[in-house]
N, C-alpha and C positions, 0 to 999 in steps of 0.2 A: 135386501132382505137380512140385513142388518139383525145377528140375534137369531136367525130363524132358527127351528131346530130340526136337530140333525137325524136321523134312522140310519138304522146296520147298512152298510150299502154293501150292494153285489156286485162284481166285476163283471157282469156279463149285458152290459148298458143299460139303455134307458129305458126308465117307467114314467107311468103315469098319474098311477095313485098318488094323490098327495105331494108330488115333486118331481123330480130330476137327479137319475144316476149317470153322471160322468166318471167316464176312463181315459185311460191313455194308457200305452205302453212304453218303457224304456228300460233298460235292460241295463247301461248307464247313468241313471236319472241318481243324484242324492236329494231330492225333493224338487214336488211341484205343489203348484199353489193355479186356481183357478180364480181368474179374477170375471165379478159381473157387472154390469155396466148398464147404465139407464138410459141410455141414448145414443145413439149411433156417434154421434159427435163429441162425448164425454171424454176427457183425455184424462182423467181418474175415476175408478173402480168405487162402484157406493159400497161392494164389499169385497173379500180377499179370504180365499179360504184354504188355508191348508191340507194338501191330502195327507193323511196319515195311516191311510192302508193300503194295503200292497200284496199282493198276492201273483205270485213267478212273473214278477215284472211288468205287472199289470197294475195301476195306481189309480185307485176308485173313493167317489165319496159321494153320498145320496144326501142331497139337499132340500130338504124339505120347500114347501112355498111356492117353487116358481113351475114354468110350463112355458107353451110353445110365446116364440115371441122373445124370449130371454136372450139379450145379449150377452157374449162370453168370451173372454182368450185364456188361454194357459200360461204360465212362466216354469220355468225349468231348470232346476241346477242339476252342476254337474261338474267334470271334470273339463277341462277346456285344454285337449292336449295333441294337437292334430299331427304330430310327428307319430301319436299311439295310436291307431287304427279312425284316424280321422275325427274325434271327439272334439265337439264344438258347443258345447250346452255355452248361454247365455242368458242370464236371466233376465238382461234386458231389454229382449225382446218379445215380444210377445206375438202367442203363435194362436192363429188361427185353426178351428175344427176342420182339418180336410171335408170332411162329411156336411160339414156348416153350408148353407145354400146362398150365394150373394148376385146380386146385381147391380152392371152399371148400369147408371141413367146420369149421360151424358158424362160429366165432370168429375160428378158425386157418387159414390158405391151407397148404397143400400142393401140392409139384409133382411130378407124375410126371414120369418119364424121360423124357429127351429122344429121340425118334422122327430115329433114322437112318436 
């Protein structure tokens, strides 16, 4: 949804009216990015959204025009200091939302629509 209008976000979770509120907790992150994909086999996202709002370690952003079936993942920047508390941030890793539903069908992974 390149250029999709944004609305003020609320860190409390998803909304249905007009879009989706994404949120992720991290006490040590320095940046959080949401990547939106068109199809499960896409290598590159069709849009990357940098979260600009943070409240009490909860990074969040409302993205209008999205709804059930949206394919997404997170990338998170932060310190890589395993010797200092085990911090292992790596922006090169795509993080899947643990609440997102995934079905394994044979050797192919299919994602079900996001339940909002």
